[in-house]
C-alpha positions in Angstrom: 26.7 53.0 -194.5 25.5 56.3 -194.4 21.8 56.6 -195.9 20.4 59.8 -196.7 16.7 60.6 -197.5 14.8 63.0 -199.9 13.9 66.0 -197.7 10.5 66.0 -199.9 9.1 62.6 -200.0 11.6 60.7 -197.6 12.7 58.3 -200.2 16.2 56.7 -199.3 18.9 58.2 -201.8 21.8 56.5 -203.3 24.7 56.5 -200.7 27.4 57.0 -203.2 27.7 60.2 -206.0 28.3 57.3 -208.7 25.0 55.8 -207.9 23.3 59.0 -207.9 24.3 59.5 -211.2 23.3 56.4 -212.7 20.0 56.5 -210.6 18.8 60.1 -210.4 16.0 60.8 -207.7 12.5 62.1 -208.9 10.0 62.5 -206.4 6.8 60.6 -207.3 3.5 62.7 -207.6 2.1 64.2 -204.2 -1.4 63.0 -203.1 -3.4 63.9 -200.0 -5.1 61.0 -197.9 -7.4 61.1 -194.9 -9.9 58.7 -193.1 -12.8 58.2 -195.1 -15.3 58.4 -192.5 -14.2 61.4 -190.1 -15.2 64.6 -192.1 -13.0 66.8 -189.5 -9.9 64.6 -190.5 -6.9 66.5 -191.8 -5.7 65.7 -195.4 -2.0 64.7 -195.2 0.6 64.6 -198.0 1.8 61.3 -199.4 4.1 60.6 -202.2 3.3 57.7 -204.4 3.1 56.7 -207.9 -0.8 56.5 -207.9 -4.0 57.0 -205.5 -4.0 53.2 -204.5 -0.2 53.2 -203.9 -0.9 56.3 -201.6 -3.5 54.7 -199.6 -1.4 52.0 -197.7 1.6 54.1 -196.6 -0.9 56.5 -195.1 -2.4 54.1 -192.8 1.0 52.6 -192.0 2.3 56.2 -191.1 -1.0 56.9 -189.2 -0.9 53.6 -186.9 3.2 53.7 -186.7 3.9 54.0 -182.8 0.0 54.0 -181.8 0.0 50.6 -180.3 -2.9 49.8 -182.4 -2.0 46.7 -184.3 -5.4 44.9 -184.8 -6.4 43.1 -188.2 -9.3 44.6 -189.8 -9.8 47.2 -192.5 -9.9 51.1 -192.7 -11.5 53.1 -195.3 -9.3 56.0 -196.7 -9.9 58.8 -199.3 -7.0 59.7 -201.5 -6.8 62.9 -204.1 -4.5 64.7 -206.1 -2.6 67.2 -203.9 -4.1 70.7 -204.4 -7.3 69.1 -205.7 -10.4 70.3 -203.7 -12.7 67.5 -204.7 -13.7 64.3 -202.2 -11.1 61.8 -203.8 -11.4 58.4 -204.2 -12.2 55.7 -201.6 -10.0 52.8 -200.9 -10.5 50.2 -198.3 -7.0 49.3 -196.7 -6.6 45.7 -195.2 -4.6 45.2 -192.2 -3.3 41.7 -191.5 -1.2 40.2 -188.6 1.1 37.7 -189.4 2.7 35.4 -186.5 6.2 36.1 -185.6 8.2 33.2 -183.9 11.6 33.6 -182.1 13.6 31.0 -180.6 16.4 31.6 -177.7 18.5 29.0 -176.2 17.4 27.9 -173.2 20.0 27.1 -170.3 
């Protein structure tokens, strides 16, 4: 299956033209997020339905590939894109779940 993504919000788009016609894509609102306790941190653009929904993917994206996967929480500031205010503060909790894999032993 050939999946394409929206060049703006990176959402996965329907793979067939008929599905795209039935479910036309509209990007969610743009938000900006950054680490709350670092005044020098850059604001990064996130597309989400609301501020709370923008906090979690910001942290997931930030942690992706960093090799840092400990449990805990981090404070995130989120504001509407283009707004110069401080934004709303959210605590994002990270939880680790055990993963089990079985292999046949010979």
